[in-house]
N, C-alpha and C positions, 0 to 999 in steps of 0.2 A: 524328881525335879529339884528338890531341896539340896540333894547331894551335888548335883551339877552346879548349882548356884554357889555352894560352899567351895567347890574346887575352883570355879571361875574367880571367886573372891581371893582365894589363896594364890592363884596365878597372878592376878593384878597386884596383890600385896608383894609377891616375890619380885616382880618387875619394878614396882615402886621402891623396894629395898635396894635393888641394883642401882637405881638412879640416886638414891640417898647416899649409898656408899660411894658412888662416883663423885658426888659433890664434896664429901668429906675428903676423899682421896685427892681431888683437885686442890682443895684448900690447903692440904698438907704437902703440896708439891709431889704428889704421887708416892709418898712415903709408905703407904699401906702396901704397895706392890712389892717393895723390897722386904718388908717385914712379914707379909703373909702370902706372897706368891709362891708357886710351886717351884722348888729348886731341885732338879733331879739328883738323886743319890746323896743328898745332904739331909741329915736328920733335922736340921733347922728348917728345911723346906718341905718337910713332910706334912705340916699343917696346911700347906697349899693344896693338897689333894681335895680338901673340903672348901678352902677359901678361894681357890682359883676362879670358879664361876662367878664370884661376887666382885672381882676386881677387873678393871679395864684400864687401858693406857691413855684413853682420851674420850671425850664425849662422842666423837665420830665412831670410835670403836664400839661403844655401847649402843649407839644409834644403829649401827649395822647389825648388831645381835638382837635388838628389840623386836623387829617385825617377825623374824622366824621363831623366836621364843613364843610370841603371842599366837602365831598361826599354828605351830606344831603343838603348843601347849593346849590350845583349844581343841585340836583333834584328839589329844590324849584325854582331855576332860570328857569329851563326847563319847569316847569309845571304851575307856578303861573304867570298869566299875569296881575292881579290886586291884590291889598290888601297885597302885600309882606311886606310893612311897618306896616300895621295893624296887620298882623300875628305876627311879631316881637314885636310889642307893647303889644299885649295880652300875649305872652309868657313871656316877661321880666316883664311887669307890674303885671299881675295876678300871675305868678309863683313866682316872687320875693316878691310880697306882701304877699302871703301865707307863704313863708319862714319867712318873717319878723314877721308875726302873730304867727306862730306855730313852728318855727324852734327851735332847741336846742340852749342852751346858748353857742355860739361860734362865731367866725368871719367866715362867709360863703363867699367863693370866688370861682371863676372859671367859665368857659364858659360851663361846663357840663349841667347846668340848661337849657341853650339855646339849646344844643345838644339834650337833652331829649325832649325839647319843639318841636323842628323840627321833631324829631322822632314821637312824639305823634300826631302832625299835619298831617304828611304825611300818617301815618297808618290810623288815623280816617278819613281823607279826602277821602281816597280810599273807605272806607265804606259808607261815606255820599254821595259823588259825583257819585260814581259807573261808571265813564267813564273808558274806557280801559286804558287811560294814567294814571289816578290817582290810579286805582287798580293795575296797573303794578308797579308804584312807591311804593305803599304800600307793595306789595309782595317783591320787591327788598330790601327795607329798613328792613322789617321784617326778611327776610332771612339772610341778611348780618349783621344786628345790633340787632336782636331780643334778643340775650343773654344779652344785657346791662340791660334788665329789672330786672335782679337779683339785680342790685345795687340800686333799689328803696326801698330795704328793709334795715332796720338798721342792724348794726353788724360790718361794716368795720371801724375801728378807723380812724379818721381824714378825713373821706369822708362825704360830706353833702348829705346824702341820701334824705334829705328833699328837696334839690334843684332838685334832680333827679325826685323824685315823683311829686312835685308840678310843675316842668317844663313840664313833660309828661302830667299831667292833664291840664295845661294851653294850651298846644299845641292841645290836643284833643278838648278842649273847643273852641279854635279858629276855628277848622274845622267845628264845629257845628254852631258857631255864624256868621262867615264871609262867604260871597258868593265869590267864586273865579272862574275864568275861566281857561280852559286849551287850549292848542293849537289844540286839536282834538275835534270833536263834541261829545256831551254826548251820551252814549248808552241808548237808550230808548226801546229796544226790537226789534222785527221783524215787519217790515211794509209789509203788503200784499196789492197788488193792484188788 
């Protein structure tokens, strides 16, 4: 229980950090976006792989990302007992790296790549792990947030669909790459004595 409380505190602190960075970004006329946003195929934009989830274009942009961050973050906290940092490292590193390699020429910002990464991880993990807990989390996330998959397609001006697509891909990859444990035993079929 203490570990879950620590993770919940870390999630709340992370969301608080996003809001604090947004206030500073707003005060500076969104200068942080140009300085630390991800700029594909530019060495100067490479730090954006890590900084991109911290930066947003407006309070509305951050407000749109906050509820899914809290909801999917809570599911991660409740179901992942190990590898939580590794999951985030794969989502941010692989997802951001792919945006840096293949993204459109723009400054990419926002935590939605992380949101899509957590979505991809939770759904794919339910299929990979097949425990009742992870399958239940996958169904819940798919039911509540499944419609977000439309935004992995190009077409909405000013939206980094590449961050959405590569974030979801990185999250799914993390589910296949990383071994995680849940608080309930794995379902292995019916045992007959």
